[in-house]
N, C-alpha and C positions, 0 to 999 in steps of 0.2 A: 092752697096747694101744699104749703109747708106743713099744715096740720095733717093733710092726707099722707104725706111722706112720713111724718112722725108716727102716725097710726100704723102705716105699713111696716115701718122699721120695728115697732114694738111687737107687731104680729109675727114678723119673721123671727125676732128674738124669742118670742114665746114658743113658736114651732120648733126652733132649734133646741130650746131647753127641754121640751117634751120629748123630742127625738133622742137627745142625749140621755134622758131618764130611761127611756125604753131600751136603749142599747146597754145602759148600765145594769138594768134588770136582767137582760139576757146574759151578760158577762158574769154577774153575781150568781145566777142559776147554774152557769157552766162551772164556776168555782165549786159550788156545792156538789155538783155531780163528780167533779175531779176528786174531791175529798172522799166521796162515797166509793169511787173506784180505787183510791189508795187504800181505803179500809178493806175493800174486797181483796186487794193484793196481799195485804198483811194477814187477813183472817180467812183465807180461802178454805181452810179446813172445816169451817163451820157448816159448809154445804154437806159434809159427810157426817155431821153430828147435829141432827135437828134438835132445836130447843129455843128458849126465849132469845138467846143471843142471835141466832139465825133469823128469827122473826124481826128483831130490831134492825139487823143489817139489811134485810129485804125491804122493810119500810123505808129506810134511808135511801137505798138505791132507786126503788121504784118512784118514791116521792121526788127525788132529784130529776129523774127522767121526765116526769110530768111537768115539773117547773120549767125545765129547758124547752120542752115542746110547746108549752103554753106561751112562754116568753118569745119563742121564735115565731109563733103565730101572730102575736101582737106586732112584732117588728115587720113582718110581711104585710100585715093588714094596714098599718098606719104610717110606716116610714117610706118616704120617697126622696130622691130618686133611687134607682136600683143600686147605684154604686155605693150609696150609704148603707143599704141592706147588706151588700156584699162585704163592706167594711165591718159591719156589726157581726156577721157570722165569722169573719176572719179573726176578730178580737175574741169572739166566743171560743173558737178552736184553740187559740193561743192560751187563753185562760184555763181551758180544760186540760190541755197537755202540760202546762206549767204547774198546775195544782197537783197533778199526779206525780210529776217529776220531783217537785220539791218535797213531797211526802215520802216517796219511795227511793229517790236518788237512782232511779233506773230510767235512763233516757229512752230505752225501747218501749217502756210502759206508756210514755207520753206521746210517742211517735204516731200511734193510730189516730190521734186527733186530726191528722191530715186527711184521713178517710172521712171523718165526720165533716170536715170543712168542705170537701168536694161534694158529698151527698147533700149537705145543707144548701150549697149553692144551687144544685139541681132542683131541690125542693123549692127554694125561693124563686128561681126563674120560672118554674112551672106554675106556681101559685100566683105570682104577679102577672104573668101572661094571661092566665085565665081571669083574674080580677079585672084586668084592663079590657078584656074582650066582652065582659058582661055588661048589660045595660043597667043592672041594679046590683049593688053590693050584696054578696052572699058569703056566709062563713063556709059554705060548702066548698068553695074554691080553695080555701086554706086547708080544709080537712082532707081533701082528695089525695094530695101527695104526702100526707103526714106519715103514712106507713113506712115510707123510705127513710124519713128522719128518725123515727122510732127504732127501726131496724139498725141504723148506723150506731145509735147510742147503745143498743143492746150488745152489738158486736164489740164496742169499746169496753163495756163492762166485762164481757166474757174474756177478752184478751187480757185485761188486768188480772182477772181471776187466774187464768192459765199461767201468766208470767209469775204471779205470786207463788204458785206451786213449783214452777221451774227453778226459781231462785232458792226456795227452801230445800228442794230436792238436791240441787247442786251443792249447797252448803252442808247438808247433813248426810248426803250419800245414800238416798233411798230411791226406789222406783215407785212402789205403791206407798202412798202417804200412810204413816203409822196410824193415823186416826181411822183410816179405812180398815186396816187389819184389826185394830182394837174393836171397832164397831161390829165387824163380822164375828169376831170371837165372842163378843158379849151377847149377840143376838142369835146367830145361827148355831154356833157350837153347843150351847146348852140344850137346844131342841134335839140335836143329833145324839148327844150323850144320853138324854132322857129316853130316846127311842131304843138306843143300844142296850141301856140298862133294863128296859122293859122286855126286850127280846131275850136277853140272857136269863132273866128271871122266869120267863114263860117256858123257855126251851131246856133249861138246865134241871138236872135231878138233884143238885146240891141244895143243902139247907143251912141256915144259920150263918156262922162265920165263914164257912167255905163259899157260900153263895155271894156274900158281900165281897170277898176277895176276888171272886171270878168277875163280878160286875165291875169292880174297881180296875181290874186288869184290862177288861174290854174297853172301858171308857178311856183309860190312859192310852191304849193303842190307837183308838179313834182320834184322840186329841193330837197324838204325834203324827198320824197320817194326815190330818187336816193341816197341821203346820207345814208338813213337807209339800203338800199340794200348793199352798200359798207361796212357799219358797221357790218351787219349780216355776210357778206362774211368773213370779218376779224375775227369775233368771231368763225366762223366755222373752220378757219385755226389754231386757237390756240391749238387745240388738237394735231396737228402735227407741231407745231412751230419750233421744233428742226431740222426739215428736210426741211423746206422751202428753206433754202440756197442751198440745192441740186437741187431743182426745178429751182431756179434762175440761178444756174450754167448751167443747161441743156438748158436753153433759149439761153445763149451765145454760148454754144457748137453747137447748131443747126445752129446758125448764122455763126460761124467760119467754120463749116464743109463745108458750101457752097464755102468758099474760099480755101479749101484744094487743089483743082486742081491748083490754082494760086500759092499756097505756095509750090507746088511740082515742077512746071516747071521753075519758076523764079530762084531758086537756081541752077538748072541745067544750065541755061544760064550763070549765074555768074561763076559757077565752070568751065564750058567749056572755058570761056574767060580767067580766071585766069590761067588755065592749059596751054592754048595756049601761054600766055605771059611768063609763067615759062619756057616752052619748047624753045621758040624763044630767050629768054634772057640767057639761060644756067643754070638757077636755078634748073631745072630738065631735065633729058635726058632719052631717050628710050634705053634700053639695051636688048640684046638677051641672053637668058639663055638656057643652055642645061641641061637635066635631064634624069637620067636612068629610063627606064620603065620596070617593071617586069610583065610578063604575064605567065599564065600556059597554056602549049601547049602539044600536044601529042608527045611522044618521039619516 
């Protein structure tokens, strides 16, 4: 009897250790995502200037989301009872918000972690309920509500991006980010100037130096008009300057929503592989449980 109790105690300690490890993985993944969000907060302008730095930031953000979603799936699949799962997601939300706050010193940037916590609890409750109602374990129950969790994390990233713009705009006093104006001037304006120059050359009867002066004058006029249009647009936006960051966030949200399918099936592959490894290595095992079923029948 004593040996049986000792064995049970060791098993309980082993389960508690494994549970703690899974929770720690979820919290660590949340910290990585928080650091990615803080980087997005500081480097929001990269979205308007495509290049290697933007690719690096995208890989960092999307990879962090995949890690959090996969770790959340492990916790939902293997950790019991539900209050421990709820505690794990609570710690995850705290780690996420705290990581953003410590990097940005903007408490508003960390506050949306509460949204993630609420949606994560809904996801966990739904997944655990479906797992408990099934006769056989299936990863499909974990995958089914994952879109909600992915959407919550995407929203968190987008809010960090928008708040980064808002902080920079307030400090430097602009409405349209300077990088946007520069990008437009470097890409759109040269094409317009080339077309204007070609039109002047085709329609003018001047030749030589006179033609060159005429083209230069027309191109300069177009450049000034273009700058005036941008200035007028920025002036028009001043009436809703406090909400521009929301529009900027929606731009990123529309971009990341395209990758939501990728962010849903990649964690499933990761989770399937990890669960298979756990099963083969003895970290987790399949058990058969019996339960009493009560039904109302005619007597």
